[in-house]
N, C-alpha and C positions, 0 to 999 in steps of 0.2 A: 604367641609366645611361649616359651617354657614358664613353669611357674617357680617360684621362689618363695621362702618362708622369712621367719623375721629372725630366724637361729640362724647360729653359723655353721654351715655344710663344709662339706670336703668332695672335691670332686674327686672319685678313686679311675674313673675311666681315663682322664688325663695323666697318670701314672702309669697306665698299662700302656701308653701311645708314646711315651716320651721314648726316642730313640737312644738303642741301645751305647750310641757312639756319643752321645749327647755329654757336656761337662761333667767332669764330676760330683760337683754340687750344683744341682739345678735351681733355678732361682726359687723361694720360696714366693707365692701370688697372694695381694687380697685383692678380691672385686668389690667395688662399694656401689652396693644396689639402692637406688633410691625408689620415686613412687611412678615414674613414669614408663610404662612398657618399652616405647622406643629406645631411649637410653640404655634401660636394663636388656634389650635383647641384644643390640649392640655389643654392650661388654659380656655378655654371656659366649655370645657369638667367638667375640675375640678370642675369649680364655681357652674357648675350647678349640680353637686355631694354632693358639700359643704351643698347645701341648704337655706345658707345667702344669704340676699339683698347684692347686690354686684352693682358698678357700672364701665364699662368698659373705659377706657382710652386711646385713641389711639395716640401712639406718630410716629412722624417722626422728621429723625434724620438729621442734616448737616456736616460736612466735617470732625469735630472733632470726631465721632464715629468713626473714624479707630485709635485714640489715643489709648493708654496701658491704662484698667482700673485703673491701679497704678496711672497714672498722674491723669486723672478726679478724682478719691477717689469718694466723697460723693457730687455729682454736676449733673445740668441739662445743663451744657456748649455744651452738644454734642447733646442737644433736639433743633430742628424748630420750636422756641414757637409758633408762628403763626399759622403754618400750624398743632399743637399737639392739643390735648384737653388740658383742663386750670386743671393745678395744684396747688390747692388754699384748705387754709381752708372751711369746718371739715376736719379733716387728720383723714384716715383711722385704724381699730384698725388691720386689715391686708392686708399685698402686696401680690399680686401672678403675676408673670412674670417669665419670660423665656430668657434664655441664655444672651450671654453677654453684647448686648447693652445696655439691661434693668437694669443693675447692678448697676451703678451708680446713678440712676435715683429711685432705687429702696431704696437704701441707702439716696439717698439725701431728701425722704419722711418723713422715718425715723427720719431723724434729727430734719426736722420741727415739727416732733409730739413730738418732747422734746423725743425722745427714747421712746415713747410708742407703735409703728406700731410693729407688727410681718412682717417679711421678709419670704415668702415660695419662694424660686424660684426653676425652673425647668431646666434641660439640663445639665449646668454647670455656673459657675459667671465669671470665668478668674479674681477673687478677690481675698482673702483672706475668706475662708469657715468660718469661728468661726464669722463673720461680719452677717450672716444670722442666723436665728433660724433654717429653715429646709434648707436644697438642696434635692429635689427630682430627681436622675437620673436613669439611665440604666447602663446595663452592656458593650455595645459599646464605653462610654466615659471614664472609667477608671478611674473615679474619686476616692481619697482615700476614702477610710473608716473612718468615725467618726460619734461619737455619734449625730450627728446632719444634717447626711447624710441617706437618704434612697434608698436604690438601689435597684428598681424593677425588674422587669421580662421585662416590655415592654413600650413605651409612653402611655400616659393616652388619647391618642383620642377614642371616644368613640360616634360615632354619634348616633344622638337624634333617639330613638325611632320613633315617632310622624313623622318627617321628613323622615325616609326609609318609614314608612308606604305609604305614601302621595307619593313619588317618585315611588314605586311598584306598585301604583294603576295606575299613567299614561303614567309606560311603559309595561306591561305587555299585553295589549291589543297591542301596537305597535311591541314587538318581538314575538309575539303570530303566525307570519310564521316560524318562526326558531323551529329548533326539540328539544328538551328536551333531555337529560341535558344540562344545561348550567356553561359553565365554564368560569368564567371573568377573561381574561387576562388584567394587570394593568399594563402600562409602566410608569416606570421613567424614567432618563434622565442621563443629567451629574451633578457633584455636587465634593467636594473639593476630594473626595477619589475615585471615580468609573468615569469613562468614557466610553460612549456607542454610540457608533460609529456605523455604515450602515453595518457594517462586524457581529460584534454579536447580532445586531438589526435581523440581517436576522438570524441566528444561532436559536436564540431565539423562534421568527415565524415558522420558522418548527419544534421546538420542542413540544410548543406549540400545533401547526396543529396534530402531532404525539398522542400528548396525546390526543385529542380529538376524532380522528381513532378509539384508543384504545376502549374508556368509551364510544361513542359515541356523540350524540348530537350534539350542536355550540360552538363556542366563541362566546365572549362579550367585546370588546376590547374597552379601553378606553388609550389614551395617558393622558401626565400630562404637567404642564408649564413648566416642567425643559427637556421636550424630545424636540432634535431637528428637524427641518423640517426632513432632510436625514432621520433620523432616523423612523419618523411617514412613511416616502414614504416606507423603509427599510422594514419595519414589513408590513405594507400594502399590499405590492408588493409579500411579500412569505409566505403567507397565505394560507393554501392548503386544507379547511373546510369550512362550512356554518360559517359565522360569520356576525355582527354588529358591525361596528367599527366606532369610534366615536374620531375623532379629538378635542383637548383641544381650547379652545376657552375660552378668558376672558370675565367673566362677562355674563356668557351666561347661560339663566336662563333654557336652556333644557339641562343641561348637565345631562346626564344618569346615573352619577358615584352611587349615593346614590339607584338608581334604579338597579344598577346592582351587588351591596352590598347586597340587599333586597334580588333580585331574583336569583341570582345564587345557584349553587347547589355544586360549589368546584371553586376555585383558582388558577392563576399563577400569584404572584408579584415579579418585578424585585428587587434585594437585594439589590440595592441603596435606595428607599425609608420606612424606618423603621414605618415610618405614617401608608405608605397603608398595609404593613404588620401587625400591630394590627388590625387594623381597618376589615381584612379580618377574623384574628383569633379570635374577638369578637363573628363573627355569628356563631361560634362552626363546621363549615363545614373544608373539608379538604383544606390546604393551603400548594402550593408546589412554593419553591422558586427557580429561576433564578439566579443563578451567574456567575460572571466573575473575571478576575484579578482585582485587584485597581491600580491606577494610581502610576507610578515612580515618588518618590518624588525628588528634587534637596538638595542634602548632603551638600549644599553650605549656606544655611540662617542657623541664630542660631536654630530659632524654627524648620525646618524642618531637620536642620542636628541632633540635639538631638532626635527627635523621629526616623529616618535611626537607628540610634545609638541605641534606645531602643527597637524597633523591630529585629532589629538583636541581641540584645543579648537574647530575648528572643523566638528566634529558638535556642539556644545555641552556638552562633557564638562568642562569648566576653566572658570572664571572669569576675567573679565578680560582677555575677548579682544582686544578694541579695543588694551590694553598689547600682547598677544602678539605680533598681527599689528607693531605698530610694531616690535618689537625682531626680527623676522623681515624686515622692507623694509630695515633699518639694515643687517642681516647681510649681508644679499644684495649691498647696494650697495653697500656697501665690499668685498664679496669674500672674508668669511670663511666662507661657506658658496654650496652649488650651491642652485640654486633648487629648492623643490621641483617635481616634475612631478605635477602631477595631468591624467593624462590624461582624465578624468571632464569639468574643466572645457572642455576642449576641443572633446570629444564633444558637451556640451549646446548649445554654439552653433554647432557643426554639424547638428545636429539643429532647434536654431530656426530657421537657413535653409535647410531645407530637402532640404540636400545627403547628408545620411546616415539611414538607418532600423535602428532593432536588427533582426537577422536574427530571422525568425520572426514579426513583427510584419506585419500588412498593409500590401498596397502600398501606399506614400506616393503620395498623388495632389496632394499641396502643390506652391505652386511653387516652386521651385529659387531663389535669389537667384542673382546671378552672383558667382562669386569675383575681386574685384578686388584681390586683393592686392597682385598686382606692380606693378598700374596705380598705385598709392599708393605704393607702395617707388619705383618710381622717380622719381616726383614728388619723393618728400622727398631723395631724393639729389641730383637737378638743382638743388633749392633751395641745398643746401648750394653749390654752386658759384655760382647767381645772387647769392648773398650777396658771394661776392666778389668778382664783378664779373668 
């Protein structure tokens, strides 16, 4: 992911790429960056694709960020002001933000602008959906479909072509001793939905090695910020083929991840990381996913209990499923609960489009449908301002 700083920064390249025939007043854009690389990567990719000048606003949060968004409302109570970028006039025409914590901040900015600013929110809001001009999500979050909700096939992460080319140039000589073709193994880790332990990691490494022995060549292995140390050791120890192994380190200028994306001939990606899956898919090379069972959830917490209930009815184990689905939609719509993450739903669509296949399956020869989510998203955002005139 591209690095960002805590200070406000202005993207000069987007000014140069704004078409000459664009509207006379180009919208002023703020991008609210938080702490998660996946969300930040999507926001930066989208801001670049829009082609409008933008400022990044790095936000740091205090302990109030754990409060429900319905309590925080439109406020910056959860923002640690001294460590965050300044939020002050002149106010933007468009705010790009993502996920739960930035929703109250985006709403506060719109309020300060006198209601002028348009709010475009990625992933989910955990706040009433009608308060946002456009919510951009993916099937895994099960956000209720409404006129202001755009459900894309996959996240919007798009590595910049110039950065890919530069990384490939630096690494191709260093990897030249390994036999081609290259298969990149991108290892995720623990999340709220998945737990990657050493036993599962060993299975992953053995299956990846078997794949390489079938097709020839070698593995380019990269772990991630969420990969536990015990999992890293298990993966590296179980590999049984030629490989270059990278152990993720923070702020490492020599991280080969972008080079792997550029140089690999195919990919194996753990299912827990939607961002890494889509970054592999946009290379238009074969992508195989490694899956394992999700975490067991406690049925005793209010939110967790409802999620368990919703999952059960989805498997036909409860009656009145339509009524349950309606209750779920209302709870998500008004921000009472976070959307239930359903990786299987996203994975099914990617498989239907020929973009991914299950690790261990026969080589997928069907045509891949183009991933046009970014184009659709940019069009919808521009329409917000076309209506405004």
